[in-house]
C-alpha positions as CSV (number, residue, x, y, z in Angstrom):
1,M,-6.5,4.1,-10.6
2,Y,-7.5,0.9,-12.3
3,I,-8.4,-2.5,-11.1
4,I,-8.3,-6.0,-12.7
5,K,-9.5,-9.3,-11.2
6,V,-7.2,-12.3,-12.0
7,K,-8.2,-16.0,-11.7
8,G,-5.8,-18.0,-9.6
9,K,-4.7,-21.5,-10.5
10,K,-4.4,-24.6,-8.2
11,K,-2.7,-23.3,-5.0
12,I,-2.6,-19.7,-6.1
13,P,-5.8,-17.9,-4.9
14,N,-7.7,-15.3,-7.0
15,Y,-6.4,-11.8,-6.7
16,I,-6.9,-8.2,-7.8
17,Q,-4.3,-5.8,-9.1
18,L,-4.4,-2.1,-8.6
19,R,-2.7,0.0,-11.3
20,D,-2.1,3.7,-11.6
21,D,-3.1,5.9,-14.5
22,N,0.0,4.8,-16.4
23,F,-1.1,1.1,-15.9
24,M,2.0,0.5,-13.7
25,L,1.3,-2.1,-10.9
26,V,0.7,-0.4,-7.6
27,G,-0.3,-3.3,-5.5
28,Y,-2.2,-6.6,-5.5
29,F,-4.4,-8.5,-3.0
30,S,-5.4,-12.1,-2.7
31,F,-9.1,-12.4,-1.9
32,R,-11.5,-15.0,-0.7
33,E,-15.2,-14.6,-0.1
34,G,-15.8,-13.6,3.5
35,R,-12.4,-12.1,4.1
36,S,-11.8,-8.4,4.0
37,F,-9.0,-6.6,2.3
38,R,-6.0,-5.3,4.3
39,S,-3.5,-2.5,3.9
40,L,-5.8,-0.3,1.8
41,E,-4.7,2.9,3.5
42,K,-1.5,2.8,1.4
43,F,-3.7,3.5,-1.7
44,G,-6.1,6.0,-0.2
45,L,-8.9,3.4,0.0
46,E,-9.3,3.1,3.8
47,G,-12.9,2.8,4.9
48,K,-14.0,1.6,1.5
49,E,-13.5,-2.1,2.1
50,K,-17.2,-3.0,1.7
51,E,-17.5,-1.1,-1.6
52,L,-14.4,-2.8,-2.9
53,E,-15.6,-6.2,-1.9
54,S,-19.0,-5.7,-3.7
55,L,-17.2,-4.4,-6.8
56,V,-14.8,-7.4,-6.9
57,Q,-17.6,-9.9,-6.5
58,D,-19.5,-8.4,-9.5
59,M,-16.4,-8.0,-11.7
60,P,-15.6,-10.5,-14.5
61,F,-12.1,-12.0,-14.4
62,G,-9.5,-10.4,-16.7
63,K,-11.3,-7.2,-17.5
64,L,-9.4,-4.0,-16.6
65,Q,-11.7,-1.2,-15.4
66,K,-11.4,2.3,-13.8
67,L,-11.7,2.2,-10.1
68,E,-14.3,4.7,-9.0
69,L,-15.2,4.4,-5.3
């Protein structure tokens, strides 16, 4: 699975996209600092909210990278 952080504009918040190994969009989440991610169990990421939050904070916008948690 791959992850990319996308910069929002005006009323659209920043968000992340999750993509499978064929780069097809699997899901996306809006995020704001201090808020946790929801519905991660659909992607096999339940219990990894803290790791995902720290990864997203350190990621640059617009750079696709392999998600390894």
